[in-house]
N, C-alpha and C positions, 0 to 999 in steps of 0.2 A: 447844667442849669435847666430846669424844666421850661418848656415852651409856655409862654404867656398868651397863645392865641386861643380864641374861643373855640370850644368844641362845635363842630358842623354837623348838620343832619346827615345821616347816611341813608343812602337809597338802596333798597333791596335789588339785588340782581334780576332783571326781568327776563334775561336770556336773549335780548335783542339789543346789541351795541349800536346805537344811533350816532355815536361818535365816528364810526367807520365811514368812510366815504362810499364803499361799496354798498354797504347796507342802505344808505339814503338813496342811492341811485336805483337799487332794486325795488325800494318801496314807491318811488316816484314812478318807476316804470309800470308797476302794478296798478296803481291809481290811474295812470294814463291809459293803459289798456282797458281798464274797466269803464271809464268814461267813453272812450272812443267805441267800444262795444255797445254801451248803452245808446249812444247817439245813433249808431248805425241801425240798431234794432227798431228805433222809432220811425225810421224811413219806410218799414214795411207795414201792411196792414194788421198783422197780428201784433207787431211791437207797439203800434199806435193804440190798438184796443187794450193792450196790457198797460200802457202808460196811462190811459184814462182810467182804467179800474184802479191802478195804484194812486193816482191822484184823488180820486173819490174815497178811497179807503183812508188815505192819509188826512184828508180834510175831515173826514168823520171821527177818526181815532187818534190822530197824533197829539191832540190835547189830553186825551185819556192817558195816553202813553207817558206823556210828559209829567202829568200829576202823579201817576203811580211811581215813576222814577224818582221824582223829587221827594214824594212822601217816604219812599224807602231810604233816601239820602238823609233826611232828617232823622229818621229812626236809627240809622247806623251811626250817624254822628253822635246821637245820644248814647248809643251802646259803646262807642270807641271811647267815651269819657267816664265809663262806669269803672269804679274801683270796689264794687262790692261783689260782683260775680265773676267777671273776666279777669284773667291774669294779664300781665303785660304782653306777653307774646301773642295772646289772642286779640288783644285791643289793636296791635299793630296790623294784624290781618283785617280786622273790621275797618280800620282806617283805609287801607287800600281799596276795599269794596266800596267804601263810603265815597271816596273820591271817583271811582269808576262810575258809580251810579249818577253821581253829580253831573258828569260829562255826559252820560246817556240822557238824562232828563233835560238838560239844556239843549241837547241836539234835537230832541223831540219838540221842544219848545220853539226852536227856530223853525222847524218845519211846520209847526202848527201855525205860527204867525204868518209864514210864507204862503200857506195854503189858503188862509182866510183873506190875505191881501190879494192873492190871485183870484179867488172867487168874487171879489168886490164887496165882501161883507163888512170890511173895515178898511178905512184909508191907511196909507203907509204911516203917516204920523200918529194915527190913533193907537198903533201898537206900542208907541214909546211915551207919548203925551196923553193923559187921561183927559181927552176933550170930547169923546162920544158919550153914549148913555152910561148910567151908573155901573152896570153890571159889566160891560165890556171894559170900562175904565178900571175896575178893579183888577182885571187881567193885566192891563198895562202896568199898574202899580206893582203888582206881584212879579211880573217878568223883569222889570227894572231892578227891583230888589234881589232877585235871584242872580241876575247878571253880576252885580256888585259883589254878592256873596261868593260866587264861584271865582271871580277875579281877584279876590282878596285871599281866597284858599289857595290859588296858584301862586300868589305872591307872599305867602306867609313868611317865607324865609327872610324877605326884605324887611318885614316889620319887625322881626326879631333881631336883625343886624341894627336896625334904627333904634333899638331900645324902647320900642312902643308896642309891647305885646297887648297892653290893655286897649289900644286903638283896633288891633287886629280881632280881638275877641268881641269887641263892641260891634264892629261891622259884621262879623261872622254870625253873631248871635241874632242878626236881622232875620235869619230863617225862621225864628220862632213868631215873627210878624208876617213874613211873606207867605209861608205856608197855609196858615188859616185863611188869607186873603185869596190865595189861589183856589182853595177848596170853595170858598164862598163864590168866586167867579165860575167855577165848574158847575156848581148847583143852580145858578141863577141865569147865566148867560146862554143863549142858544136854546136847544131842545130841552123839554121837560125831562129831568131826571127820574128813573124808576125808583120805586120805594126801596128796593135792596141797595141801589146806589147810595141814596141818602143815608141808609143805616150804615152802610160800610164806612162812608165819610166820617160819620159821627163815632164809629168805633175807633177809627184811626185817630181821631182828635182825642178821644178818651185814653188810648193806650199810649200815645205819645205825651199826654199831659201827665199820666202816672210815671213814666219814665223820666220826665223832667223833675218831678217831685223827688224821685229816688235819687236823682243826681244832685239836687240841691240839698238833700239830706246826708249824702255822702260827703259833700263839700264842707259840712259843717262838723264833720266828726273831728275829734282831737287827734294830733299827730301821734304816730306811733312812738312808744318809748323805746330808746335805744338799749339794747341788752348790755348788761354790766358783766363784768369778769374779764380777767387778764389770763388768757390761755398760756401765753408765754411764762408769766410769773408762776402759775401752777406747775408748768412743765419743769421749770427750774427748780422748784422747790421739791420736786419728786412726789407731789400729791396726786397725780394721775395714776388710776390703776392700769394694769395690763389691759383689762377689758376695755378700758376707755380709749385705747389706741385707735380702734376702728370707728370711734363715734366721730361725727362731723365736727369740726372746730366752730366754736361760736364766732359769729360774724360781729364785728365791732364797727360801729359807724364812726367814720372819720369827720372830724370838725371842719366845716367849710370856712375858709378865709372870706373876709368881706367881698374881695374882688371875684373870688371863685363862685360865691353864692349868688352875686349879681349876674355873672355869665351864665350859670345854669338856669336861673330864673328867666333870663332873657331869651334863652334858646329852647324853652320848653321842658327843660330837664327837671325832674322831680328829685330835689336834694334827698328826700327820705328813702329813695331807691339806691342811693350811692353808698355801697358797703366796701370796706376793706377787711381783708383777712389780717389777723394779727401777724406781725413780723414782716409784713410787706410794706415797703414804702409807698406813700400816696404818689401816684403819677396822674398828669392830666389826661391820659387815655382811658382811665378806669371807669369814669362815670358812664352809667347806660342811659342813653338818651331816648326820651320818648317825643314823638311829634306833637306839635301844638295842635289841639283838636278843638 
């Protein structure tokens, strides 16, 4: 009797098994050594000067790096949902880079907020609650939204298991609101932006807007029609020529049961990508999963 358990998302092998105790201990030792070495270096005159220069650099550029990383994240998120240009295998790779850039952008965002608080330019509560001037408050709103977006991205599997993919998509699509707000904050808060910076921001807005329109257009396309024809029947009737033996067998889409269709939709699987070869019984392990984007 086939298993009735819902298909689970599979993670690609990263080459680093964090489930092993030895790997976790080694990573912890590396981090501890790096922190100890950094603290020891600050006790010297050269280390203190380097730390001051690094702090000044991050105070000036951490916000820029964060905005660049989050801009790339939004663009890759759109590319990962593309069904016009990229095949499934490429979309999966784009999703991995999308998540890595999201973590990188949030990391620089935390550094940016910490540097501004350390420099006394904004109170600690002002980085979360929009209570300062309008332009700085835009940054607080954008950072709050991005934290929610990244948190929901990390917990996307829980939303799928709770049968609420619509809630996940709604929260994750807040990126289309948070990102323009972050760009407006970067252009108006702090130092005056150079003309080329303003032009590049406007170009990014236009490019991502065009990509979003392409995504919406692709989502409204009619579903692909299932190919017809019974390969087994033609083989049994002897209608296939000798030359047709080397031809690929036509793929026939298997009809989904109501429960299976619900499970596939809940876990982010595209039912149109589930194909069975003729003559093979349907099994619950055959659907090809794509991650929710």
